[in-house]
Structure formats: structure tokens, C-alpha cells
N, C-alpha and C positions, 0 to 999 in steps of 0.2 A: 334861791332859784330852784326849779324843779329838778328832782333827782331821777336819772334814767339809768337802768341797768341794761347791759348788752351781754348776751350769752354767746360766746364764741369770738376768738381773736384771729380768725382767718381774714381773707381780703374783704368779705362782705361785712364782718363785724367791725373791722378797723375803719373801713370807709364810712360805715354808719356812725361810728363814734365821732369821726371827724366832722361829719355833716351836722350832727346834733350839737357838738361842742361849739361849732360856728354859730348856732342859733341861740346860744346862751344857756344851754342846759348843763347841769353838773352830771358828768357821765362816768360810770364805772363799768369796766369790761372784765368779765370772768372767763377764764379758760383753764382747762384741766392740764394743759402742758406748761412747761416752764417758760416758754417763749411764744411770741406771736408767730402765726403762719407755719405751724409744724405738721399740718395734715394736708388737705387738698391744695393748699396754697404754698406747698413746699417746692415741688419740682414738676410743674405741669408743662405743657407744650410751649408756653411762653408767648403765645400769639394773642394780640389784641385784634381780633378777626371778625369784623362785621361780615366779611365774605363767607364765614362759616356759620351763618345764622340760620340756615335751613334746619327746620325741626325734623326729627327722625320719624314722625308719624306718617309714613307713606306705605303703600302696598309694596313698592319696590324694596324698601328696607326690610319689611317682614319677609318677603320672598328670599332675599339674600340671607337673612338670619336663619331661615329654615335650611337652606343649602349648606350653610357653614356649620351647623350644629355638630357634625361628626368629624370636623377638621380641627385638630388641636391648635394649629397656628393661625386660624381664621381671625379676621379683624373683630368679629363679634361671636362670643361664646355664651352659652347659658347652661348652668348646672341644672339638669332636669329634676333633681331631688325636690319633692313637694314642699312648698312653703306658701302659707296664706299670703304673707306680705308680697312675695314675688309674683304670684299668680293674680292677686288682686291688682297689683300695679300693671301687669301686662294687660289685664282686661280693660283697665282705664286707658292705657296707652292705645289699644286698638280702637276704642270708642272715639279717640281724638283724631283719627285719620280724616274724618270729614272736615276737621278744622285746620288741616295741614296748611292750606294757603294763607288764611288770615293769621294763623299763629306765626308763620314764617315772616310775613310782612311786619307784624307787630314786633318781633324780635329784632329785625333789622332797624326799625325806627328807634327802639330802645338802645341798641348798641351804638348807633350814630350819636344819640344824645349823650351817651356815657363818655364818648371819646374826648370831647373838648373838656369835660369836667376833670377827667383823669390827668390830662396833660397840664391843665392849669394848676391842679393840686401839686403835681410833681415839681413844677416850676416855682410855685409859691414857697414850697417847703424845702426846696433844694435837694430833692431825692434823686440819687444816682442809681439807676436800675438797669444799666446796659440797654437803654432804649435805642432801637434802630428803626427809623422811619423810611424803610426801603420798599414797603409794599409786600404783598403776599401773592405768590404765583401758584395757581392751581394747575396741575397738568394731568392729562388723560391719555391712556395707552390705546384706546380703541375709539372708533367712530361712534359706537353706541353710547359709551360713557360721555363723550363730548356732546352728543345731541341731547342726552339727558341733562347735562349741565347747562346747556343753552336754555332749556325750559326753566330750570331753577333760576337762572340769571334774570329772567323776565320778572320773577317775584322780587329778587333782590333790588333790581332797579326800581320797581314799583314802590318799594320801601324807602327809596332815596339813595341807594348805593351806586356809585359810579364804578362799574367793573366791566372791562372790555375784553373781547376775545383776542388771542394771540396765536400766531402760526408756529409750527415747529422751529422755523428759523428765528422767530422772535423769542421763543423760549431760550434758545441757545445764546442769544444776544443778552437777554435779561439775566441769565444765570449760566455763564460759561463753564462753571465747574461741574454742572449736572450732566451725567452720562445716561444715555438711553434713547430709545426711539419713541416718539410721542405723536399722537394724532393732532393734538392742539392743546390749548389751555385758556385760562382766564387770568387776568392780572388786575389786582386792586391796589392802586398806588397809595390810597389813603390808609391802608392797614399798616400795622407795625408790630414789633416784638420787643420783649424785654424779660427780665428776671422777676417773676411774681413774688418770690420770697424776699428779694432785696427791696422791692417796692413796698410790700406790706410791712416789713420790719422798719423801713425808713419812715413810713407814715405813722406807725405806732410810736416811734420815738418822737415824731413831731407832735403827736397828740399828748404824750407825756409832758413835753415841754410846755404845753398849753393847759396843763392841770387835769387831763383825763387820767383817772386812776385805773391801772391795770392790776387785777388780782389773778396771778398765775398760780399753778399747782393747786387749783381750786375747782371743786365740783359742785354743781347745782343739783341737789338731790330731788327737789320738787319746787313748785311755784303755787302759792296760795294767794287769795285775795284778803286785803285787810278791811276793817270796818269803815275806813274813810274813802274807799274807792281806789286805793293804790294796790300794790302787790308786795308779797312777802316771799323772799327767796330763802329756802332752806339750804344753807351753805355748809360744805364740808372741806376743811383744810387741815392738814397735818393730824388727821384722825379726830379732830374736834368739830362739833356741829354748832352752828349759830343761825340766828334768823336776822335777815337784813331787810330794811324797808325802803321801797322806792315808789315814786309816782307811777312809773311805767317800766315795762321790760320789753326789749326787742330781741327776739329769738333769731340768732344767726348761727345756729349750731350745726350747720351742714347735715350730715347723715343722721345726727342725733335729734334733729328737729321734729321728726315724726312722733317720737316718744313724748316729748314735751307737749306737742300739740294735742295728742290724744288725751293726756291727763287734764288738758284745759278745755276739752269739748270741741276741738277743731279738727277737721279732716285735712291733714297736710301729708299726703302719701308720698313722702320722699323715699326713693330707693337708692341704695349705694351701688352705682355703676362703676365697676373697677376699671381703672386705666393704668397703663405702664409708661414709663419713660426711661431713656438712658441719657446720661450726659457723657459725651465722648470728650476726653481730655486731649486737647491738641498740644502735645508736649514738644513737637518739633516743627521747624519752619515749613517742611513739606506738607504736613497735615494742616497747618494754619493757612497755607496758600491754597490747599485743595478743598477746604470747607466753604460752603456758600455763606455769603453775608445776607442774601435775600431769603426771606422765609418762604417755605414750600409747603404744599399740600398735595400728596399723591392720592388721587381719588380711588384707585384700585386697591391699594394697600391700607387706606385710611390712616395714613401717617403724616404728621406735621413736623416741621423743623424750625428751630430758631438758633441764630448765632448769638451767643452770650459773651460779648467781649472777644478779645484776641484768642483766648485759649480754651473756650468751651463751646461745644456744639450739642444742642439739645434735640433729641429725636423722640417723639411720643406718639402713642396710638393705642389701638385695641379697646374694646369694651367687653366687659365680662359681668354677667348677671350671676353672682355667686355669693349673695348675702354680704355679711360684714367681714369676709375673709380678706386679710391684708398680706397674705403670703406672697413673696416674690417668686414666681414660677419661672424656671429656666426655659421652659418651652414657650413662654410668652415673651421673654427677653431676647431669645435667639433670633426671631424674625426681625427685630429692630436692628440688631447688629448686622445681620445678613443684608438688610436693605441698605445700610450705610456702605457696606463693601461693594454692593452691586452698582450703586449710583455714584459713589465717590471712592473709587478703588485705590487711590493713593493716600487716603486718610488712614492713619494707624489706629486700630481698635484694640491696642494692647492694654489700654487703661480706660475702662468704661464703668460708670457708676450707675447701677440700676435702681429704680424706685417704683413704687406703686402707690396709688391713692384712690379714694372712693369719692366719685363725683356725686353730689347730692342732686338727684334728678327727679322731677315731678313728671307724671304721665303725659302732660300736655307740652312739656319741654319749656315752659315759661316759669319764671320764679314767682313765688308767693310773696307779695309785698303789700303791707298794709295791716289794718287792725284785725284782731281775732274777735271771738264772741264776747270774751270777758273784757270789761273796762280795764284799760292799762296794759293790755297785751297786744303786741305787734310782731309781725314776721318780716324778715328779709332773708329768704332762704330758697333752696331748690333751683339754683342757677345751672346745674348740670355741667356741661363741657364749656360753658361760656361765663363762668364765674367772674373772672377778671375783666372780660370784655364788657360785661353789663354792670359791674359793681358800683361804679361811680354814679350811674344814673339811678339805680335802685336805692342807693344810700340817700340821695336827694329826695326820692319819693317817700321813703319811710320816715325821714326826718320831718317832712312837711305834714305827714299824717299824724305824727306824734305832736307836732306843734299845734295842729288844729284841735286836738283833744286835750292836750296838756300845755296850755300857755305858760311860758316861763314866768316865775314869780321872783322878782328881784328882791333880795333880802339885804 
């Protein structure tokens, strides 16, 4: 059978491996870490959120970003230090403002398609990942925010999402633990939450049981073409370098995808948009009772939440354009803790685990899925803040693209 390599064992790499394995390919996954899901798929906001599918390419987002530039705890920050990568990405981002509407609708449709795939995978393989199908509640502090969200909702509904407005009284009914005064909100009953790390690790284990080969602690130094139309991976592990031959390669390398693509003659301008999360450990009964089970999105603070089982509460947000910096900054974590204390005052924040990750984001906010210029090269990357939400659908798309070009050869 045809041999397929995948670079990256995050959620997109592992879902791609699963989709290809199901189509009869012999799949090998390479990752520089010792385990699957150790970067962006480690501790994100936990939402499977079609309702958060609005792309960021809008004049209002740009205006907010400019206002926030001098505020250290703002939801969006940019390091102004010159960088061709950063400023070329921003230039392409601005050019996509004219495509805001169609890109948002396309993202919604892709996310809806992904949802059923992901749930069926988890059920088929018996993956326990703290799934909660309680919907996602967006809430807004001002009339202006709510009116803007109403316009966005028209696009989401055009894409096929059933999301309806709720009053302040209905907000309290939907999530009685939430404190604050709100103008209104929107509720999406079909959205859900879970632990992306548990899901990805569980799916990787299912792949291994079905003969997918995972090569951890391994770096791919470069990719070449062979004389027969396949690909050659120059592999480094434990200080030794080897060459390994495959019929095709799927690049799911997150923020590392741009470098691979450039060496292969493809323009995949992924930029690392840094995000933060905290996991609040609910160590006592009072905190467990005070934490919400329903997922939330605070539009003003750009913060999302997920309840991960009885004793964990995930709070995530912020976007930072600061290159490949993975430092956990106290001044970016503190607003997340402060937000918990404001809206859930009886939750103890005495034990909070901070985390940061780099979202692989393309300027148009849509993932790059499909073949590259060279024969045997494919991409499934650039999912930004919706990696988990979109992954099950993009895995199917890239697997079909590989199948069309590289039919399985039964040996």
C-alpha cells in the first residue's frame, strides 16, 4: 500500500493520520516532541465552537487593535519591532477585509461539517475527553457590542448555524453561576467543549492500535523529491540523520509549516498568534459548585471558558503578535485570573496553571488544505484559533486529496 508521511502530531496531524489510515494508506507521523499534542493542542480554550467562526479581517477588529496597542493587558497586542514575516502577514490580512463575509460563511460551513465527524470518531474509538454538549453562551456588556453581534449572527445563520439571541434574564437562567450585568447574548445549543489534549492523545493511541507509526523525538530537517515522483524526508533523531522515502507527505506542522512550504516553493504565510490560558483547579466543593458547566464567551474581554470535568475550569484568551516567543508573561495571565474573580467570585484561584501556545494563523483566517506545487506534497495547516473545531473536516478533505493523487496500492 502507498506510504504517507505526516509532519506534526497535533490535532490536525493526528486527525489526518486517522483519515488516511481509514482509506488504506500506510501512515507514519513525525513529531519533534516525545508525545502527541504537546504544543497548540495542549491547553487551548477547549471549545468546539462553530459560533466563534467569524474571521478577524474586519475594519472594527483593526480599529480595536490600534486602540489596544498601548494597553499591556488588552485582548490583542502587537510587538512593533520590525519583522518582514509579521508585516507581510499584516499586509495580507488587511487585503482580506474585502473577503470578510464570504470567508466567515465558509468557515461556518466547514466547522459544521467537522462536528459530526469528530463526534463519530470519538464514539467509534471510545475516546473520553470531558465532552460537554451544553452549548456556548456569548454575552455582551453594551448595546453596541450586542448590535454588532446581531450583524455577525446573520452571517453565521447564512452559513447554517442555529444561534439565537437571549435576554439578560435568559443569560442568568442558562448560567446561574455567572455574575455581572449584561445587555444581552447569543446562545448556540449545538456547540460543545472538551479537553483537546485528551482527545488528540486518545486518537493517537487509537491510530497506533490500527498500525499507524508515530516517530517521536524526531525532526524533519528538509523535504526533497525522489526520481519516482515521491518524497524524501531528511530525518534527524538522537543526533543521527537518515533519509526516508514516501509516496506523499502531509504538512501539519502548525507554526512551522511556513518554513517547510517556502523550501518547497509554496506560499503558506502562517504566523504564530500567541494565546494564553489558565486552568483553574477546583479543589473544594464551593469552587466546584461555583464554576460554570456551560461554555462562555465574553465579547468585551475576548475570553472563552470550558468546564473540564468536575475539578478543572479552563479560561483562555488574548492574541499577541510577537513572533515565535513562547514566554508566559505574568501581565497576560493576570487578566484571566482577574476575570474569574470578577465573574465567579467564590471560585478559589489559589491553584492556577498558566499556559501559552502559538496559533498557526493564515492571513485570510482559513486553513490551507490540499496539494502543493510539487507532486506528493500536501498541506493541512493554518487553522488559527479554530484548529480543533475544524480539524475533523479538514482531515477528510486532505485525505481525499491524497487519495485522488496517490491511489492505494494493495501489496
